[in-house]
LOBADREN-675711 format. One record per residue (C-alpha): residue number from 1; z negated, x, y negated. Coordinates in Angstrom, 1 decimal, padded with zeros to 4 digits, m for minus. Layout:
i->NUM&zz->Z&xx->X&yy->Y
...
This chain:
i->1&zz->m036.3&xx->m023.9&yy->m055.0
i->2&zz->m037.5&xx->m022.3&yy->m051.7
i->3&zz->m035.3&xx->m021.7&yy->m048.7
i->4&zz->m037.5&xx->m020.8&yy->m045.4
i->5&zz->m036.3&xx->m019.9&yy->m041.6
i->6&zz->m039.3&xx->m020.6&yy->m039.2
i->7&zz->m038.8&xx->m018.7&yy->m036.0
i->8&zz->m040.9&xx->m019.3&yy->m033.0
i->9&zz->m040.8&xx->m018.0&yy->m029.4
i->10&zz->m042.8&xx->m017.7&yy->m026.3
i->11&zz->m042.9&xx->m014.5&yy->m024.4
i->12&zz->m044.2&xx->m014.8&yy->m020.7
i->13&zz->m046.1&xx->m012.0&yy->m019.6
i->14&zz->m046.8&xx->m011.3&yy->m015.8
i->15&zz->m048.3&xx->m008.2&yy->m014.0
i->16&zz->m050.1&xx->m008.0&yy->m010.7
i->17&zz->m053.6&xx->m006.4&yy->m010.0
i->18&zz->m053.6&xx->m004.7&yy->m006.5
i->19&zz->m056.5&xx->m004.0&yy->m004.6
i->20&zz->m056.0&xx->m000.9&yy->m002.1
i->21&zz->m057.6&xx->002.4&yy->m000.7
i->22&zz->m055.6&xx->005.6&yy->m000.5
i->23&zz->m052.9&xx->004.7&yy->m002.8
i->24&zz->m051.1&xx->007.9&yy->m002.6
i->25&zz->m051.4&xx->008.5&yy->001.2
i->26&zz->m047.8&xx->008.7&yy->002.5
i->27&zz->m048.2&xx->005.7&yy->004.7
i->28&zz->m049.3&xx->003.4&yy->001.9
i->29&zz->m046.3&xx->002.1&yy->000.6
i->30&zz->m047.7&xx->m000.3&yy->m002.4
i->31&zz->m046.8&xx->002.0&yy->m005.2
i->32&zz->m043.3&xx->002.7&yy->m003.7
i->33&zz->m042.7&xx->m001.0&yy->m003.1
i->34&zz->m043.8&xx->m001.8&yy->m006.7
i->35&zz->m041.2&xx->000.6&yy->m008.1
i->36&zz->m038.5&xx->m000.4&yy->m005.8
i->37&zz->m039.1&xx->m004.0&yy->m006.8
i->38&zz->m038.3&xx->m003.2&yy->m010.5
i->39&zz->m035.2&xx->m001.6&yy->m009.9
i->40&zz->m031.7&xx->m003.2&yy->m008.9
i->41&zz->m030.1&xx->m002.7&yy->m005.9
i->42&zz->m027.6&xx->m000.3&yy->m006.8
i->43&zz->m029.8&xx->001.6&yy->m009.2
i->44&zz->m030.8&xx->005.3&yy->m008.7
i->45&zz->m034.5&xx->006.3&yy->m007.8
i->46&zz->m036.6&xx->005.4&yy->m010.8
i->47&zz->m037.5&xx->008.3&yy->m013.1
i->48&zz->m041.4&xx->008.7&yy->m013.0
i->49&zz->m043.9&xx->010.7&yy->m014.9
i->50&zz->m047.8&xx->011.0&yy->m013.8
i->51&zz->m050.7&xx->011.6&yy->m016.1
i->52&zz->m054.0&xx->012.6&yy->m014.4
i->53&zz->m057.7&xx->012.5&yy->m015.5
i->54&zz->m059.2&xx->016.2&yy->m015.3
i->55&zz->m062.3&xx->014.9&yy->m014.1
i->56&zz->m060.4&xx->013.2&yy->m011.2
i->57&zz->m058.4&xx->016.1&yy->m010.5
i->58&zz->m061.4&xx->018.0&yy->m010.1
i->59&zz->m063.1&xx->015.4&yy->m007.9
i->60&zz->m060.0&xx->015.5&yy->m005.8
i->61&zz->m058.5&xx->018.7&yy->m005.6
i->62&zz->m055.6&xx->017.9&yy->m003.5
i->63&zz->m054.6&xx->014.9&yy->m005.7
i->64&zz->m051.7&xx->016.6&yy->m007.7
i->65&zz->m050.1&xx->018.0&yy->m004.5
i->66&zz->m050.5&xx->014.4&yy->m002.9
i->67&zz->m049.1&xx->012.7&yy->m005.8
i->68&zz->m046.0&xx->015.1&yy->m005.6
i->69&zz->m045.5&xx->014.7&yy->m001.6
i->70&zz->m045.8&xx->011.0&yy->m002.3
i->71&zz->m042.8&xx->011.1&yy->m004.6
i->72&zz->m041.0&xx->013.4&yy->m002.3
i->73&zz->m041.7&xx->011.1&yy->000.7
i->74&zz->m040.4&xx->008.1&yy->m001.2
i->75&zz->m037.8&xx->009.7&yy->m003.0
i->76&zz->m035.1&xx->006.9&yy->m002.6
i->77&zz->m037.3&xx->004.7&yy->m004.8
i->78&zz->m039.0&xx->007.1&yy->m007.2
i->79&zz->m038.4&xx->010.7&yy->m008.8
i->80&zz->m041.1&xx->012.5&yy->m010.0
i->81&zz->m039.3&xx->014.0&yy->m013.2
i->82&zz->m041.7&xx->016.5&yy->m014.5
i->83&zz->m044.8&xx->018.3&yy->m013.0
i->84&zz->m047.9&xx->016.1&yy->m012.9
i->85&zz->m049.7&xx->016.4&yy->m016.2
i->86&zz->m053.5&xx->016.9&yy->m016.2
i->87&zz->m055.4&xx->015.8&yy->m019.4
i->88&zz->m059.1&xx->015.9&yy->m020.3
i->89&zz->m061.0&xx->012.7&yy->m019.5
i->90&zz->m063.6&xx->010.7&yy->m021.6
i->91&zz->m063.3&xx->010.3&yy->m025.4
i->92&zz->m062.1&xx->013.8&yy->m025.7
i->93&zz->m058.6&xx->012.7&yy->m024.7
i->94&zz->m058.8&xx->009.9&yy->m027.2
i->95&zz->m060.2&xx->011.9&yy->m030.2
i->96&zz->m057.7&xx->014.6&yy->m030.3
i->97&zz->m054.1&xx->013.2&yy->m030.8
i->98&zz->m052.8&xx->016.4&yy->m029.2
i->99&zz->m053.4&xx->015.0&yy->m026.0
i->100&zz->m051.5&xx->011.9&yy->m026.5
i->101&zz->m048.6&xx->014.1&yy->m028.0
i->102&zz->m048.7&xx->015.9&yy->m024.7
i->103&zz->m048.2&xx->012.9&yy->m022.9
i->104&zz->m045.2&xx->011.8&yy->m025.3
i->105&zz->m043.8&xx->015.5&yy->m024.7
i->106&zz->m044.0&xx->014.8&yy->m020.8
i->107&zz->m042.1&xx->011.4&yy->m021.4
i->108&zz->m039.6&xx->013.1&yy->m023.4
i->109&zz->m039.1&xx->015.8&yy->m020.9
i->110&zz->m038.8&xx->013.5&yy->m018.1
i->111&zz->m036.0&xx->011.7&yy->m020.1
i->112&zz->m037.9&xx->008.3&yy->m019.3
i->113&zz->m036.3&xx->005.1&yy->m020.4
i->114&zz->m037.5&xx->001.8&yy->m020.6
i->115&zz->m036.7&xx->001.1&yy->m016.8
i->116&zz->m038.7&xx->004.3&yy->m016.1
i->117&zz->m042.5&xx->004.6&yy->m015.2
i->118&zz->m045.6&xx->006.5&yy->m016.6
i->119&zz->m048.4&xx->006.4&yy->m013.9
i->120&zz->m051.6&xx->007.1&yy->m015.5
i->121&zz->m054.7&xx->008.0&yy->m013.0
i->122&zz->m058.0&xx->008.2&yy->m014.3
i->123&zz->m060.7&xx->006.5&yy->m016.2
i->124&zz->m060.3&xx->004.1&yy->m019.0
i->125&zz->m060.0&xx->006.7&yy->m021.9
i->126&zz->m057.2&xx->008.5&yy->m020.0
i->127&zz->m055.5&xx->004.9&yy->m019.3
i->128&zz->m056.0&xx->004.3&yy->m023.2
i->129&zz->m054.3&xx->007.1&yy->m024.2
i->130&zz->m051.4&xx->007.1&yy->m021.6
i->131&zz->m050.8&xx->003.5&yy->m022.5
i->132&zz->m050.7&xx->004.2&yy->m026.1
i->133&zz->m047.9&xx->006.9&yy->m025.4
i->134&zz->m046.0&xx->004.6&yy->m023.0
i->135&zz->m046.1&xx->001.7&yy->m025.5
i->136&zz->m044.7&xx->003.6&yy->m028.5
i->137&zz->m042.1&xx->006.0&yy->m026.5
i->138&zz->m038.6&xx->004.0&yy->m026.9
i->139&zz->m041.1&xx->001.0&yy->m027.9
i->140&zz->m042.4&xx->000.7&yy->m024.2
i->141&zz->m042.0&xx->002.6&yy->m021.1
i->142&zz->m043.3&xx->000.7&yy->m017.9
i->143&zz->m046.7&xx->001.6&yy->m017.3
i->144&zz->m048.6&xx->001.6&yy->m014.0
i->145&zz->m052.5&xx->002.0&yy->m014.3
i->146&zz->m054.5&xx->003.6&yy->m011.4
i->147&zz->m057.9&xx->003.2&yy->m012.7
i->148&zz->m060.5&xx->005.5&yy->m011.2
i->149&zz->m063.9&xx->004.3&yy->m012.4
i->150&zz->m066.0&xx->001.2&yy->m012.0
i->151&zz->m065.7&xx->000.7&yy->m015.8
i->152&zz->m061.8&xx->000.8&yy->m015.8
i->153&zz->m061.2&xx->m001.2&yy->m012.3
i->154&zz->m063.6&xx->m003.9&yy->m013.5
i->155&zz->m062.6&xx->m004.0&yy->m017.1
i->156&zz->m060.6&xx->m001.9&yy->m019.4
i->157&zz->m057.5&xx->m001.6&yy->m016.7
i->158&zz->m057.3&xx->m005.4&yy->m016.8
i->159&zz->m056.3&xx->m006.0&yy->m020.2
i->160&zz->m053.4&xx->m005.7&yy->m022.5
i->161&zz->m055.0&xx->m003.2&yy->m025.0
i->162&zz->m054.6&xx->000.6&yy->m025.3
i->163&zz->m055.9&xx->002.7&yy->m028.2
i->164&zz->m057.1&xx->006.1&yy->m029.3
i->165&zz->m059.6&xx->006.9&yy->m031.9
i->166&zz->m059.2&xx->008.2&yy->m035.5
i->167&zz->m060.9&xx->008.6&yy->m038.8
i->168&zz->m064.4&xx->008.5&yy->m036.9
i->169&zz->m063.6&xx->005.0&yy->m035.4
i->170&zz->m063.1&xx->004.0&yy->m031.9
i->171&zz->m059.7&xx->002.6&yy->m031.1
i->172&zz->m058.5&xx->002.7&yy->m034.6
i->173&zz->m054.9&xx->003.3&yy->m033.5
i->174&zz->m053.5&xx->001.1&yy->m030.8
i->175&zz->m051.4&xx->m001.3&yy->m029.2
i->176&zz->m051.2&xx->m004.6&yy->m027.3
i->177&zz->m048.9&xx->m004.0&yy->m024.4
i->178&zz->m049.3&xx->m005.4&yy->m020.7
i->179&zz->m048.8&xx->m002.9&yy->m018.1
i->180&zz->m046.3&xx->m003.1&yy->m015.4
i->181&zz->m049.0&xx->m003.1&yy->m012.6
i->182&zz->m052.5&xx->m002.1&yy->m012.2
i->183&zz->m053.7&xx->m000.4&yy->m008.8
i->184&zz->m057.4&xx->m000.5&yy->m008.2
i->185&zz->m057.7&xx->002.3&yy->m005.4
i->186&zz->m061.6&xx->001.8&yy->m003.9
i->187&zz->m061.4&xx->005.3&yy->m002.6
i->188&zz->m061.8&xx->006.8&yy->m006.0
i->189&zz->m065.2&xx->005.2&yy->m006.6
i->190&zz->m066.9&xx->007.3&yy->m003.7
i->191&zz->m066.9&xx->010.2&yy->m005.9
i->192&zz->m068.0&xx->009.1&yy->m009.1
i->193&zz->m071.5&xx->010.5&yy->m010.7
i->194&zz->m074.4&xx->008.1&yy->m010.3
i->195&zz->m074.2&xx->007.9&yy->m014.2
i->196&zz->m070.5&xx->006.5&yy->m014.1
i->197&zz->m071.2&xx->004.5&yy->m011.2
i->198&zz->m074.3&xx->002.6&yy->m012.9
i->199&zz->m072.4&xx->002.4&yy->m016.4
i->200&zz->m069.4&xx->000.6&yy->m015.0
i->201&zz->m071.7&xx->m002.3&yy->m013.8
i->202&zz->m072.4&xx->m003.3&yy->m017.4
i->203&zz->m069.2&xx->m004.6&yy->m017.9
i->204&zz->m069.7&xx->m006.9&yy->m014.9
i->205&zz->m073.0&xx->m008.1&yy->m016.3
i->206&zz->m071.2&xx->m008.9&yy->m019.6
i->207&zz->m068.4&xx->m011.0&yy->m017.7
i->208&zz->m070.9&xx->m012.7&yy->m015.7
i->209&zz->m073.2&xx->m013.5&yy->m018.9
i->210&zz->m070.2&xx->m015.1&yy->m020.8
i->211&zz->m068.2&xx->m016.6&yy->m018.0
i->212&zz->m070.1&xx->m017.0&yy->m014.6
i->213&zz->m073.7&xx->m017.8&yy->m014.1
i->214&zz->m073.2&xx->m017.6&yy->m010.2
i->215&zz->m071.7&xx->m014.3&yy->m010.5
i->216&zz->m075.0&xx->m013.2&yy->m012.4
i->217&zz->m076.8&xx->m014.6&yy->m009.5
i->218&zz->m074.8&xx->m012.4&yy->m007.0
i->219&zz->m075.6&xx->m009.3&yy->m009.2
i->220&zz->m079.1&xx->m010.1&yy->m009.1
i->221&zz->m079.2&xx->m010.4&yy->m005.4
i->222&zz->m077.2&xx->m007.3&yy->m004.8
i->223&zz->m078.7&xx->m005.1&yy->m007.7
i->224&zz->m080.7&xx->m002.9&yy->m005.1
i->225&zz->m077.5&xx->m002.4&yy->m003.1
i->226&zz->m075.4&xx->m001.6&yy->m006.0
i->227&zz->m078.0&xx->001.0&yy->m007.3
i->228&zz->m078.0&xx->002.5&yy->m003.8
i->229&zz->m074.1&xx->002.8&yy->m004.1
i->230&zz->m073.2&xx->000.4&yy->m001.7
i->231&zz->m069.2&xx->000.4&yy->m001.8
i->232&zz->m068.8&xx->m002.7&yy->m000.2
i->233&zz->m071.1&xx->m004.9&yy->m002.9
i->234&zz->m069.3&xx->m002.7&yy->m005.5
i->235&zz->m065.9&xx->m003.8&yy->m004.6
i->236&zz->m066.9&xx->m007.3&yy->m004.6
i->237&zz->m068.2&xx->m006.8&yy->m008.2
i->238&zz->m065.1&xx->m005.1&yy->m009.4
i->239&zz->m063.0&xx->m007.7&yy->m008.1
i->240&zz->m064.8&xx->m010.6&yy->m009.2
i->241&zz->m065.3&xx->m009.0&yy->m012.9
i->242&zz->m061.5&xx->m008.2&yy->m013.0
i->243&zz->m060.6&xx->m011.9&yy->m012.0
i->244&zz->m062.8&xx->m012.9&yy->m014.9
i->245&zz->m061.4&xx->m010.6&yy->m017.4
i->246&zz->m058.0&xx->m011.7&yy->m016.4
i->247&zz->m058.8&xx->m015.4&yy->m016.5
i->248&zz->m060.2&xx->m014.8&yy->m020.1
i->249&zz->m057.3&xx->m012.8&yy->m021.3
i->250&zz->m055.1&xx->m015.7&yy->m019.9
i->251&zz->m056.8&xx->m018.7&yy->m020.8
i->252&zz->m058.8&xx->m017.9&yy->m023.7
i->253&zz->m055.8&xx->m018.8&yy->m026.0
i->254&zz->m055.9&xx->m015.4&yy->m027.7
i->255&zz->m054.8&xx->m012.3&yy->m025.5
i->256&zz->m053.7&xx->m010.3&yy->m028.5
i->257&zz->m056.8&xx->m011.0&yy->m030.5
i->258&zz->m055.5&xx->m012.6&yy->m033.7
i->259&zz->m058.7&xx->m014.5&yy->m034.2
i->260&zz->m062.1&xx->m013.4&yy->m035.1
i->261&zz->m063.9&xx->m014.6&yy->m031.9
i->262&zz->m064.2&xx->m011.6&yy->m029.0
i->263&zz->m065.9&xx->m013.0&yy->m026.1
i->264&zz->m064.9&xx->m009.8&yy->m024.1
i->265&zz->m066.6&xx->m007.7&yy->m027.0
i->266&zz->m070.3&xx->m009.3&yy->m026.3
i->267&zz->m072.7&xx->m006.6&yy->m026.7
i->268&zz->m070.2&xx->m004.1&yy->m028.3
i->269&zz->m070.7&xx->m004.0&yy->m032.0
i->270&zz->m073.8&xx->m001.9&yy->m031.2
i->271&zz->m072.4&xx->000.0&yy->m028.3
i->272&zz->m069.2&xx->001.1&yy->m030.5
i->273&zz->m071.6&xx->002.6&yy->m033.0
i->274&zz->m073.9&xx->004.0&yy->m030.5
i->275&zz->m071.0&xx->005.8&yy->m029.0
i->276&zz->m070.1&xx->007.0&yy->m032.5
i->277&zz->m073.7&xx->008.2&yy->m033.6
i->278&zz->m074.3&xx->010.1&yy->m030.3
i->279&zz->m071.0&xx->011.8&yy->m030.6
i->280&zz->m070.1&xx->010.2&yy->m027.1
i->281&zz->m073.0&xx->011.6&yy->m025.6
i->282&zz->m073.6&xx->008.1&yy->m024.3
i->283&zz->m070.8&xx->006.7&yy->m022.5
i->284&zz->m069.0&xx->003.4&yy->m023.0
i->285&zz->m070.7&xx->001.7&yy->m020.0
i->286&zz->m074.1&xx->003.1&yy->m021.0
i->287&zz->m073.7&xx->002.0&yy->m024.7
i->288&zz->m072.5&xx->m001.5&yy->m023.5
i->289&zz->m075.7&xx->m002.0&yy->m021.5
i->290&zz->m077.8&xx->m001.0&yy->m024.5
i->291&zz->m075.6&xx->m003.5&yy->m026.7
i->292&zz->m075.9&xx->m006.3&yy->m024.1
i->293&zz->m080.0&xx->m005.6&yy->m024.1
i->294&zz->m079.9&xx->m005.9&yy->m027.9
i->295&zz->m077.9&xx->m009.0&yy->m028.3
i->296&zz->m079.6&xx->m011.0&yy->m025.5
i->297&zz->m083.0&xx->m009.8&yy->m027.0
i->298&zz->m082.0&xx->m011.0&yy->m030.4
i->299&zz->m080.5&xx->m014.3&yy->m028.8
i->300&zz->m084.2&xx->m014.8&yy->m027.7
i->301&zz->m085.9&xx->m013.9&yy->m030.9
i->302&zz->m083.6&xx->m016.0&yy->m033.0
i->303&zz->m084.6&xx->m018.9&yy->m030.9
i->304&zz->m081.5&xx->m019.4&yy->m029.0
i->305&zz->m082.2&xx->m018.1&yy->m025.6
i->306&zz->m085.4&xx->m018.9&yy->m023.7
i->307&zz->m087.8&xx->m016.2&yy->m022.5
i->308&zz->m086.9&xx->m016.7&yy->m018.8
i->309&zz->m083.1&xx->m016.0&yy->m019.1
i->310&zz->m083.9&xx->m013.3&yy->m021.3
i->311&zz->m086.2&xx->m011.5&yy->m019.1
i->312&zz->m083.6&xx->m012.1&yy->m016.1
i->313&zz->m080.9&xx->m010.2&yy->m018.2
i->314&zz->m083.4&xx->m007.2&yy->m019.0
i->315&zz->m084.6&xx->m007.0&yy->m015.6
i->316&zz->m081.1&xx->m007.0&yy->m014.2
i->317&zz->m080.1&xx->m004.2&yy->m016.5
i->318&zz->m083.2&xx->m002.3&yy->m015.4
i->319&zz->m082.5&xx->m003.3&yy->m011.8
i->320&zz->m078.9&xx->m001.6&yy->m011.9
i->321&zz->m080.4&xx->001.7&yy->m013.1
i->322&zz->m078.9&xx->000.9&yy->m016.9
i->323&zz->m080.7&xx->002.1&yy->m020.0
i->324&zz->m081.8&xx->m000.7&yy->m022.3
i->325&zz->m082.8&xx->001.7&yy->m025.4
i->326&zz->m081.7&xx->004.7&yy->m026.9
i->327&zz->m083.4&xx->006.5&yy->m029.8
i->328&zz->m080.3&xx->006.3&yy->m032.1
i->329&zz->m081.0&xx->002.6&yy->m032.4
i->330&zz->m084.1&xx->003.5&yy->m034.7
i->331&zz->m082.4&xx->005.9&yy->m036.8
i->332&zz->m082.1&xx->005.0&yy->m040.4
i->333&zz->m082.7&xx->001.5&yy->m040.2
i->334&zz->m084.6&xx->001.4&yy->m043.6
i->335&zz->m081.1&xx->002.6&yy->m045.0
i->336&zz->m078.6&xx->000.3&yy->m043.7
i->337&zz->m075.8&xx->002.0&yy->m045.9
i->338&zz->m076.4&xx->005.3&yy->m044.2
i->339&zz->m073.6&xx->005.9&yy->m041.9
i->340&zz->m075.8&xx->007.0&yy->m039.0
i->341&zz->m077.6&xx->003.5&yy->m039.2
i->342&zz->m076.8&xx->000.9&yy->m036.2
i->343&zz->m076.3&xx->m001.8&yy->m038.7
i->344&zz->m073.3&xx->m000.2&yy->m039.9
i->345&zz->m071.6&xx->m001.3&yy->m036.8
i->346&zz->m071.4&xx->m004.7&yy->m037.9
i->347&zz->m069.3&xx->m004.1&yy->m040.9
i->348&zz->m067.0&xx->m001.6&yy->m038.7
i->349&zz->m067.0&xx->m004.4&yy->m036.0
i->350&zz->m066.0&xx->m007.0&yy->m038.8
i->351&zz->m063.1&xx->m004.7&yy->m040.0
i->352&zz->m061.7&xx->m003.8&yy->m036.7
i->353&zz->m061.5&xx->m007.3&yy->m035.7
i->354&zz->m060.8&xx->m008.7&yy->m038.7
i->355&zz->m061.5&xx->m012.0&yy->m040.6
i->356&zz->m065.1&xx->m013.2&yy->m040.6
i->357&zz->m068.0&xx->m011.2&yy->m039.0
i->358&zz->m068.1&xx->m013.0&yy->m035.5
i->359&zz->m070.9&xx->m012.1&yy->m033.0
i->360&zz->m071.2&xx->m013.6&yy->m029.8
i->361&zz->m074.8&xx->m014.4&yy->m028.5
i->362&zz->m076.2&xx->m016.5&yy->m025.6
i->363&zz->m077.7&xx->m020.0&yy->m025.4
i->364&zz->m077.9&xx->m019.4&yy->m021.8
i->365&zz->m076.7&xx->m017.4&yy->m018.8
i->366&zz->m073.2&xx->m018.5&yy->m018.9
i->367&zz->m073.4&xx->m020.2&yy->m022.5
i->368&zz->m072.3&xx->m018.0&yy->m025.3
i->369&zz->m071.6&xx->m019.2&yy->m028.7
i->370&zz->m070.4&xx->m017.3&yy->m032.0
i->371&zz->m072.5&xx->m016.7&yy->m035.1
i->372&zz->m071.2&xx->m015.3&yy->m038.4
i->373&zz->m074.6&xx->m013.9&yy->m039.8
i->374&zz->m077.0&xx->m011.3&yy->m038.2
i->375&zz->m080.5&xx->m011.0&yy->m039.6
i->376&zz->m081.2&xx->m007.1&yy->m039.9
i->377&zz->m085.0&xx->m008.1&yy->m039.6
i->378&zz->m084.4&xx->m009.3&yy->m036.2
i->379&zz->m082.3&xx->m006.5&yy->m035.2
i->380&zz->m084.9&xx->m004.5&yy->m036.0
i->381&zz->m087.6&xx->m006.4&yy->m034.2
i->382&zz->m085.2&xx->m006.7&yy->m031.1
i->383&zz->m084.8&xx->m002.9&yy->m031.4
i->384&zz->m088.6&xx->m002.4&yy->m031.2
i->385&zz->m089.0&xx->m004.7&yy->m028.3
i->386&zz->m086.3&xx->m002.9&yy->m026.3
i->387&zz->m088.2&xx->000.4&yy->m027.3
i->388&zz->m091.5&xx->m000.8&yy->m025.9
i->389&zz->m089.9&xx->m002.2&yy->m022.8
i->390&zz->m088.0&xx->001.1&yy->m022.0
i->391&zz->m091.5&xx->003.1&yy->m022.7
i->392&zz->m093.0&xx->001.0&yy->m020.1
i->393&zz->m090.2&xx->001.4&yy->m017.7
i->394&zz->m090.4&xx->005.2&yy->m018.2
i->395&zz->m094.2&xx->005.2&yy->m017.7
i->396&zz->m093.7&xx->003.4&yy->m014.3
i->397&zz->m091.2&xx->005.6&yy->m013.1
i->398&zz->m093.2&xx->008.4&yy->m013.9
i->399&zz->m096.3&xx->006.9&yy->m012.2
i->400&zz->m094.2&xx->006.3&yy->m009.1
i->401&zz->m092.9&xx->009.6&yy->m009.0
i->402&zz->m096.4&xx->011.2&yy->m009.2
């Protein structure tokens, strides 16, 4: 005889994504109002700790002082309980758990509780590390994300995932924990390097390919403006990409990724492996661009995607200044079991996601579908084709320069 109790409950999730400029200007009350709205009428000012990406701090030397002044100006709503903590940006902050420990120590020193706030200012890696710390301290400190790169504003800051790297694998440790709020401040984008500006656009291309062919048209039409760092065009791209990511999370039926299909990871199986094999010399956005090019080319060579649409995707990536090939794609293709071979990314992707190997490919722009087997010979042919296209592109650029 068996006795079973089945328990089921639904947990509503809601968080706002705001778009503004100069979020820490004293006259901009958005952050203050968000925090004040989360407090009861008779409650004391909310305790706050702030983590800042070192790269952002260097690009904005007055930022730490400005944040302190903002909190002092709005002291009735928020109390900065420890000095602003500056941590390394990029994968460094996710590779070394001492940085997460420093964030946890700041949370502890500030005596933050579940009604307190950790404000994370930086690129996606810093938001990931801070989010992991916030989700695990007291099982959940309120997190306000202030993403500062194209990549984080149009993609990573929109979701409910946090993670840090371990055992040589990307995001091996992590949580699903929605933020309290996200604030996209366009003024941070003006100080990005050209490399980070271009790399961030790849996630917008991904979102367009799997969700919105009209958005893909827009990216084609505005590629030159985006390459020339037109902030108005990029603001439009960031907002539309953010909307698409949020819509997928809300309506895709799997916000916490319990299944095997991951539409938002189109192009990512190779991207994650490229980041690993290059020791993160390739940034995430750059690696995603190459991964998109690889999976789109595979879709074409496998007979799913016609040549015209394949060329549109490749030409858009090139027009945005995004690389479509890296030499590491060729490494050890004849020995797939070698840890340095790109094909190992398939097994690692399946392990990370769980269940059957599930890779998203394209039948058309805006027409994704899942497959459960990947032909290694077609991967090799796809890499060879991308290599030849990249060589032709480099030769053309050199000829123009001369």
